[in-house]
N, C-alpha and C positions, 0 to 999 in steps of 0.2 A: 670222654675219649682216652686211651691210652695209646701214647707214639713212645715205641722203643728207642732208648738211647745206645745208640749201634757203636758210638765209639765215646772215648774220652776226652776228645777236644770240644771246647766249649768257646762260644760266640764266634764272630766272625773272624776270618783269618786275618793276621796281620799285615798281609799285603793290600788285602782291601781297605783295612781299618787306616792304613798309612798314607794311601793313595786317596782315600776320600778327606783325610785330614789337608793334605796338598791341595786338593781341590778347594777344601772351603776357606785357606790361607793364601790361597793363589802361590801356592810356593813350587818351586822347580823340582819335580820327582825324580829324585835319583833313589827311591826306594823298590819297586817293581822292577823285576828283569826284564824290561822291554827296549828296543831301541827306537828312537825317536828320528832316525834317520830313513832314507827312502830306500827300498831293496832294489835291486838289478832290473833294470828296465827289459831287459830280455826274457827274465821269467813272467814280467807282468804280460808282455807281447803274446808268450807260448798259453799261458793261463787263458786269455782271452780268445787267441786263435782256436784253442780246443772248445770255448762256449761257442762260438760262432760255427764251429765244424759240426754241432749238434752232440758233443758229449759231454750230457746233461742229466742222464739218467744213471740208475743204481750202476757201481761198478760191482765186480767180484766182491766175494767175502774175503778172500785172501788178498785183494788188491788188483790193481791191474796189471798182467802179465807182464807188460814192458816195463811198468814202472820197477816192479821187482827183479827184472832180468839188469835193468839198469843199475841197480844197487849193489845186485850180487858182482856186478863187473867194475863197480867204481871199489868195493873191497877189497877184490882180487888184487886192483892198482895200487891201492894203499896201503892194504896192510898184508898184500900177499895170502890171503886167507880164501877157503874156495866155500861158497855159499851157493845152498841147491834153492834156486828161487822157488821152487814149487812145494818143496816140504820144509823149509826151513825158516822163510821169511813172510811176515805176516803185516801189512799195512795198517795202522791204527790212527783213530782222531786224536792225535797228542803222545805223548811220551806219557804223562801222568796216568793217561788209560789205559796204556799198554803196561804200568806197574801195577793198577791194581787188577786187570784181565789176567796178568801172571801169577800174582797173589791168590787169588781166586781158582786158580787151576790146579793149585798145589796144595792148599790150606784146609787142616779140619780144625774143628772144635778142640781146644787142647794143646795145639800145637804151640810152638813158640820161636822167634823168628828176632835173630839178633842185628839190632841197629846201632850203626855207629853216629853217635852224635858230636855235635849240632847235625842236624839231618833235615833235608826238604821235609815241608811239614805235612806231605800227604801219606807218608810211609806210616805213621803210628796209626792214624785213622782206619788205611787201608788194611792193615793186619788186624784190627781190633773188628772191623766190619765184617771179616770171616771168621771169628768166634776164636781167634789166635790172641797170644800173648807177646808184646814187643818187649824183649830183654836188652836193655842199652848197655852198650860201652861207650864212654866217655873218650874225645878227642881234646885236648889241650895246645893251649896256646903256648909258645908263639908259631910252633911250626907245625900241630896239630896230625901228628904223626899216629898209625896206628898201632896201639900196645898191645902186640899180637899175645902177650901173656896173658891181658884181661880177656882178650877174645877167646881164647883156649880155656879161660875158666867159666866162660860164660856160656859155653855150649854144655847141654844137658841131654838125657835120653829123649827130651820132648822137642829138641832142636830140628825145625824142618826146614829152615833157610836161613841165611845172612844175605843183607841187601848192602850193596855198595856202592860208591858214587864218586867218579873221576873224569874230568875234572869236577873238582868239588864244590857244591853250593851249600853253607856260603862262604867256606875260608879259601876258595881258590887253590887249593893245593891240587898236585900232580899225583898219583901213584907210579914207582917206579916198577920195574918187572920183577925187584926181589918182593915186593908187596904180594904180588899174585903166586910168588912161591911159596909165601909164607902161607897165605890162604890155601894154597893147594895141599900141603902137607897137612894142614889142620884139618882138613875134610877128608883127606884121602880114604880112610878106611870107614867113611860113615857115608848115609843116604841124605846127606843136606845138600839142599837146592842151592844155587846162587843168583842173585838178581841183580844186574850190573848196570846202573842208570850209566849211560856215558852221552848224554843229550849234549854235553860241550865238547865231545870230541875233537871237534875241527877248530876249537879255541884254546891252543897252546903256545906258549909264549918261550924266548929267549933261546930257541935252539933246540929247547926239549922236544920229547916224542910223547905220542900218546900210546900205550900199550890198552890193546883190548882184551877181556876177557876171550873173545874168539880167537886170540894168538895163542893161547894157552890150552894144547890140546887137554890137559889132565881136568882142566876146568868147564872146558867145554860142553862136555857131553852131559852135565848137569847144571846149564846155565840158560837164563834169559839174559838177553843184550837189549837193553831199550835204547832208541834213538830220537831225534827230532831233527826236521828239516825246519823247523823253527829258529834254532840257534845258529844252525850253521848257514841261512839263508835271510836271516833278519826278519823273519814273517812268523813271528809268533802267534798272531791271532787266525792265522790259516788252522794251527791245530793240526797239523799232519805229521805221522813220526811211524815208526816201524819197529816190529819185534825180530830178533833174530836167535832162533833156538833150535836144538836137534829134532829130527823129526817126532820124537814121542812127545816131548813138549811142546811143539809146534801144534800136535794135534789136540794135546789137551787143552792149550792157549785157544784154539780155533774152536775147540766145542762150548767155550764160555764165550767168546767174539759174536758170535752168530747169534747170540740172544741179547747182547747188548747193544752194539751199534751196527752190526751186520756189516756196513760197507761207510767207504769214508770218501769226501768231497771228491768228484769223478774230473771235474776241469782240472783241478789242483793236479790231482795224479796224473793227468795227462802232460801238464806244464811242465811238471817236476822230472817225468821221464825224458822228455825232450831236453831240458835244462842238463841234465847229468849227462847228456851224451854231446854236450857240445865241447869242442877244443879247447877251449878255454874259459874261464870263471873268475869272477873277483876272488882275491886272497883275501878268506875272512880272519885268518890268525894274524895276518900283517896289517889288517886294518884294525883289529881291534886291538893289539899292542901299541899299534899308535897312539890310539885312544887312552890306555892304560897309561903309556908313559906321559902324555901329555898331562892326565888326571894326576898323577903322582907329581909330575914338578909344579903344579899349582898348588897341590896340597901341602908342599913344603912351606908356603907361605902365609898358614893356618896354624893353630895350635894342634891340631890333629897330629896322631905320630903312627906311622906301620912299622912293623917289625920285618916283615917279608913282602916285597910284592906279589901280586898274584900271579901264578904261574899257569893259571888258565882261568875259563869261566869269564863271566860279566861282571865280575865282582871283585870289589878290595875292601878288606877291613881295616880298619882304623881306631886307635884308641883316641877317647877324648878327655882323659886325667887331667891334663892342662886345663881343661874348658870348664868341666861343672864335675861334681862328687855325687850328681845324682845316680838312681839306678838307669841302666840303658833304656829302659822302654819310657821312663820320662824325659831323658835326656834328647833321645828321639822326637818325642813331642813338643818339647820345648824348642829344639832347632826348627821346626817345623812352623811353630807358632811365631817366636821371636826372631828369627832369620829367613825364614822362607824358603828354606831347602829341607825334604824329606828323606829319610834313611830309614833302613831297617835295624832295630835292635837284635842283637846276635841272641841274648835269651830267649828268644822266638824258638830258634831251631833244637833248643833243649827240652825235653819233656818235663824235666824240674825246674824250669828257669832260671837254670845256671847264668849268672851274670859276670861277664869277665870285662865289663866296660868297655866292650867293642861295639861300634854300628857298621854294617853292611852298605857301602856305596855302589851303585849299577853304573859303571863307566861307560856302557855301551851305548852313548850319546853324541850327539853334534858338537865339536869343539867349542861353539857359542855358549851350548847350553851348560857345558863343563866350566867354562870359562864365567858365565853369568854364575851359575852356582857357589863357585869358590870367591867371587867377589860378596857373593851374599854373607859368606860364612867370614869373611874380614871385616863384615860390618858396612858393608858398601851398598845395600839395597836400594 
């Protein structure tokens, strides 16, 4: 029996590997990006009420109309952009699914897609599964700023798309408006599509603001914007997200979506629709900035060093040079086994395994979890 190799990735993802290692060694898991604190009780109640009211069957292909309308109203309020909930917005079973579906909507064999690395690990397999070729452009520490000249050099007649991510996983960097302007200038006279992964858009810190591709009119007409309720409302296990794109791209997206998932968890959609319409909700950015600041204050008591506090996302990068000269994956495994704290080696986010001696910590945890992790890193297990 022959099983086709659809992509170049081998083995199990680093997130699964490190989480399993954490469990085996009873380590505190600061590797995978999920919170360990409870979600808002109001949201739980709204979903439970939806189930009790009988909303337990298939939802429409595009998503519940009331949820799509609530999202459109939310974007009008937060970003001052108009989204047509009928022709531009599709509910998805998570943002990762949305990224794959967007790629499948546009890619053909022989196409190329520019990927800025380090990058979320689903991008390249998604591209390859669609018969296309990833073309990587490196982002380098300490600031991981985009080298726009390098991006321009990477564009070829075969370039079909560029995928971008802000706030960025794993580095925590946040794009400025000037970055979008640079991207717009590069693709202005081309037929290149943009996939904008904005799952952490509500988690931006220190008074910064998130600029969405939807706010850049020149880019919006060629872009898929992907979002996640899991990051905004700390319920990653629900796997509910959405894609916003102009009508032509949304039509192409739904042609694929209807034969993959077709529809998304109905009671969750009802609960989220009602939750978005509440007059007040907890401030996710303030909550997570507080956790970041607490984690950074504790990290100062260890040999780990940071160059830049995370401007957004769940994650903080830190150097371990003062602690070990091991390659980052070996260092992450060693920390898990000997100190009982699991992290992610940043080389896992580079297709060529580039090792900058950086580890990624997830600070989206209870304060007591973060304090216990730092105590272990200080040798007080």
